C-alpha positions as CSV (number, residue, x, y, z in Angstrom):
1,D,18.7,-53.0,45.8
2,Y,18.6,-50.4,43.7
3,L,14.8,-50.7,42.8
4,D,11.4,-50.0,44.5
5,W,7.9,-50.4,43.5
6,N,4.8,-50.0,44.9
7,G,2.0,-53.0,44.0
8,K,2.3,-53.7,40.4
9,K,6.0,-53.8,39.9
10,T,5.5,-53.3,36.0
11,Y,3.5,-49.8,36.1
12,T,5.2,-48.2,39.2
13,V,9.4,-49.9,39.6
14,R,12.0,-46.9,39.9
15,L,15.3,-46.4,40.9
16,K,15.3,-45.8,44.8
17,H,17.3,-42.3,44.5
18,L,19.3,-40.7,41.5
19,D,22.9,-40.5,43.7
20,H,24.8,-43.2,41.9
21,S,27.5,-43.1,40.2
22,S,27.9,-42.2,36.3
23,L,29.4,-45.3,36.0
24,F,26.3,-47.2,37.3
25,L,23.5,-45.1,35.5
26,R,25.7,-45.2,32.5
27,G,25.4,-49.2,33.4
28,F,21.7,-48.5,34.0
29,I,20.7,-46.9,30.7
30,R,22.3,-49.1,28.9
31,G,20.6,-52.2,30.0
32,Y,17.2,-50.2,30.0
33,F,17.9,-49.5,26.0
34,D,18.4,-53.0,25.7
35,G,15.3,-54.7,27.4
36,D,13.1,-51.8,26.2
37,G,14.2,-49.1,23.8
38,F,14.2,-48.8,20.1
39,S,16.4,-47.0,17.5
40,D,15.3,-45.6,14.3
41,K,18.6,-45.3,11.9
42,D,16.3,-43.6,8.9
43,R,14.3,-41.6,11.0
44,R,17.7,-40.8,13.1
45,R,16.1,-41.9,16.3
46,I,16.1,-43.1,19.9
47,S,13.1,-44.8,21.9
48,I,13.3,-45.9,25.4
49,V,10.1,-46.3,26.5
50,G,8.0,-48.4,29.4
51,V,4.7,-47.9,31.5
52,S,6.3,-46.9,34.7
53,Q,6.3,-43.0,34.9
54,E,8.7,-42.3,38.0
55,M,10.8,-44.3,35.8
56,M,11.2,-43.0,32.4
57,H,11.0,-39.5,34.0
58,Q,13.8,-40.9,36.4
59,I,15.8,-42.3,32.9
60,Y,15.0,-38.6,31.2
61,N,16.7,-36.4,34.0
62,V,19.4,-38.9,34.2
63,L,20.0,-38.0,30.2
64,I,19.7,-34.3,31.4
65,N,22.1,-34.8,34.1
66,F,24.9,-36.5,31.1
67,G,24.6,-33.4,28.7
68,F,21.5,-35.2,26.2
69,G,18.4,-32.9,25.4
70,P,15.6,-36.0,25.4
71,Q,12.1,-35.0,24.5
72,F,9.3,-36.8,26.8
73,Y,5.7,-37.9,25.8
74,F,3.5,-40.1,26.6
75,K,0.2,-41.8,24.7
76,K,-2.9,-42.2,27.2
77,E,-4.4,-45.5,26.2
78,Q,-8.3,-45.8,24.8
79,R,-8.7,-49.5,25.6
80,S,-9.3,-50.8,28.8
81,N,-6.7,-53.1,28.7
82,R,-4.1,-51.4,27.9
83,K,-1.7,-48.7,29.8
84,T,0.0,-45.3,29.3
85,L,3.1,-45.9,27.2
86,Y,6.2,-43.2,28.5
87,R,8.8,-42.5,25.5
88,V,12.2,-40.4,26.3
89,I,13.3,-39.2,22.9
90,L,16.7,-38.5,21.6
91,K,17.0,-37.6,17.8
92,Q,19.5,-36.5,15.3
93,E,23.0,-36.0,16.3
94,Q,21.8,-36.9,20.1
95,A,20.9,-39.8,19.2
96,I,24.6,-40.8,17.5
97,Q,26.0,-39.3,20.5
98,F,24.1,-41.4,22.7
99,I,24.8,-45.1,20.8
100,K,27.9,-44.3,21.5
101,F,27.8,-43.4,25.1
102,I,26.1,-45.5,26.0
103,Q,27.9,-48.7,24.0
104,P,24.2,-50.8,23.8
105,G,25.3,-54.4,24.6
106,N,22.1,-55.7,22.8
107,S,23.5,-55.4,18.6
108,N,20.0,-55.8,17.2
109,R,19.8,-52.2,18.6
110,I,21.8,-50.8,16.4
111,R,23.0,-53.0,14.0
112,K,22.1,-50.1,11.2
113,W,23.3,-48.0,12.7
114,G,27.4,-48.3,12.0
115,C,28.5,-46.6,14.9
């Protein structure tokens, strides 16, 4: 029982609290990245994407607590059938350190990085 949401789960899902062990939070970030993360080796950038603003803020804060310096962006959609997309980004050396830290389970996310 780690997640909570109000209404439509996709848009409101969040961790019930952040006072989990470092091991749990690292595994959670790894799983989230494996499902909804992207890597761009040429630009040396990692992106974690979602439509739940609270979840993305939680991921941002967890990364800060792990010593990373993520950036937080959002893109408000103009089309009524699209939702705002929230993105947590790590660039340059931080992206490489992130890959080494979480050791993604989905090798397709990092196959070009050679980490």
